[in-house]
C-alpha positions as a printed Julia matrix, in Angstrom:
163×3 Matrix{Float64}:
  18.6    -2.41   20.42
  15.52   -0.25   20.9
  12.09   -1.64   21.74
   9.29   -0.21   19.62
   5.56   -0.82   19.63
   3.21   -0.3    16.68
  -0.32   -1.23   15.85
   0.31   -3.34   12.76
  -2.69   -4.22   10.62
  -4.91   -3.67   13.65
  -2.84   -5.72   16.11
  -0.48   -4.49   18.81
   3.05   -5.53   17.86
   6.42   -4.87   19.43
   9.96   -5.59   18.34
  13.55   -4.91   19.3
  15.3    -3.08   16.49
  18.63   -1.46   15.87
  18.23    2.31   15.5
  19.29    2.15   11.82
  16.65   -0.46   10.87
  14.31    0.74    8.13
  10.57    0.21    8.48
  10.62   -1.99    5.38
  13.3    -4.19    6.99
  11.24   -4.5    10.16
   8.17   -5.53    8.17
   9.9    -7.99    5.85
  12.83   -9.38    7.82
  11.62   -9.28   11.41
   7.83   -9.54   11.13
   7.83  -11.62    7.91
   5.23   -9.48    6.12
   6.74   -9.85    2.67
   3.97   -8.15    0.7
   5.83   -4.88    1.14
   8.55   -5.08   -1.5
  11.98   -3.5    -1.88
  12.5    -2.65   -5.51
  15.15    0.02   -5.77
  16.8     0.9    -2.44
  16.58    4.58   -3.45
  12.9     5.42   -2.69
  12.18    5.83   -6.4
   9.94    2.84   -7.19
   7.13    2.87   -4.6
   7.06   -0.92   -4.17
   7.4    -0.45   -0.39
   4.42    1.88    0.19
   2.54    1.29    3.44
   0.22    3.54    5.46
   1.49    5.05    8.69
  -1.26    6.73   10.71
  -3.39    6.74    7.57
  -0.83    8.34    5.26
   1.03    6.56    2.46
   4.78    6.46    3.05
   7.66    4.66    1.39
   8.79    2.24    4.09
  12.35    2.35    2.75
  12.59    6.03    3.72
  11.42    5.68    7.32
  13.3     4.23   10.25
  11.45    1.64   12.29
  12.02    3.71   15.45
  10.13    6.58   13.78
   7.1     4.29   13.54
   7.06    3.71   17.32
   3.55    4.39   18.62
   1.96    4.59   15.17
  -0.62    2.56   13.28
   0.91    0.79   10.29
  -1.2    -0.78    7.56
   0.42   -3.07    5.01
  -1.03   -4.82    1.97
  -1.57   -7.89    4.19
  -3.9    -5.91    6.44
  -5.88   -4.18    3.7
  -8.34   -7.0     2.98
 -11.1    -7.85    5.4
 -10.4   -11.49    6.18
 -10.88  -13.5     3.01
 -12.75  -10.65    1.26
 -10.42   -8.55   -0.9
 -10.42   -4.78   -0.42
 -12.29   -3.09   -3.33
  -9.02   -1.74   -4.73
  -7.42   -5.2    -4.61
 -10.46   -6.65   -6.34
 -10.31   -3.94   -9.02
  -6.65   -4.71   -9.72
  -7.55   -8.39  -10.09
 -10.61   -7.73  -12.23
  -8.98   -5.16  -14.54
  -5.62   -6.95  -14.71
  -3.78   -3.99  -13.21
  -0.7    -6.14  -12.81
   1.61   -8.41  -14.69
   4.44   -9.79  -12.59
   2.82   -8.34   -9.44
   6.0    -6.97   -7.89
   4.82   -3.33   -7.9
   1.19   -4.2    -7.16
   1.19   -3.91   -3.34
   2.74   -0.44   -3.5
   0.4     0.61   -6.31
  -2.64   -0.55   -4.36
  -1.56    1.13   -1.12
  -0.86    4.37   -3.03
  -4.24    4.12   -4.78
  -6.12    3.64   -1.49
  -4.33    6.7    -0.09
  -5.19    8.64   -3.25
  -8.89    7.89   -2.8
  -8.72    8.89    0.88
  -7.15   12.24   -0.07
  -8.91   13.06   -3.33
 -12.22   11.18   -3.3
 -13.66    8.52   -5.54
 -14.1    10.52   -8.77
 -10.57   10.37  -10.16
  -9.62   11.35  -13.69
  -6.98    9.46  -15.65
  -4.67   12.46  -15.38
  -5.08   12.68  -11.61
  -4.36    8.98  -11.22
  -1.28    9.11  -13.43
   0.03   12.19  -11.59
  -0.48   10.58   -8.17
   1.14    7.3    -9.24
   4.22    9.2   -10.36
   6.29    7.8    -7.48
   5.36    4.19   -8.28
   7.16    2.38  -11.07
   5.94   -0.63  -13.0
   8.46   -2.24  -15.3
   5.97   -4.58  -17.0
   2.86   -2.65  -18.02
   2.07    0.55  -19.86
  -0.01    1.66  -16.86
  -3.25    1.57  -18.88
  -4.78   -1.3   -16.88
  -3.41    0.1   -13.62
  -5.24    3.39  -14.26
  -8.44    1.49  -15.15
  -8.08   -0.56  -11.97
  -7.59    2.51   -9.78
 -10.65    4.19  -11.33
 -12.77    1.07  -10.78
 -11.41    0.57   -7.26
 -12.07    4.2    -6.35
 -15.62    3.9    -7.63
 -16.14    0.65   -5.67
 -14.72    2.25   -2.51
 -17.38    4.98   -2.81
 -20.24    2.59   -3.52
 -22.66    1.84   -0.67
 -21.99   -1.52    0.98
 -25.23   -3.03   -0.35
 -24.45   -2.02   -3.94
 -20.88   -3.28   -3.67
 -22.12   -6.71   -2.54
 -24.29   -7.13   -5.66
């Protein structure tokens, strides 16, 4: 077993892991943060996307020991207390989900997209950047609308967003 320490959703966390443990296994099985989903076991679906040091990664492709010393943000840490993150609120408001299984990965990818590309995102840009995230229920139309609305809300001044 190897002891690792991460800052998880803003809190210092440590765990003993076997060297072959995937980050997604650490999050779900050891730390019981089940919002990060495993959908394909082949890194194709994007359901397991989390942020490591501010960058979106598929947690099924990263060993937990590789996360030692990093800051990890999961869907559970995205909201501010009981207030949903603007991207989460946009997915709720624009029904960017059906069964909800892909939703955490979609939202984490969308937040990363806004951080990298800004808040003025075209439909084509959104679709291209969601290419690694699969949804088996929707036609992506509402997901794209939700990402556009969430991106806009993320760029809105705090006072305007509260209105």
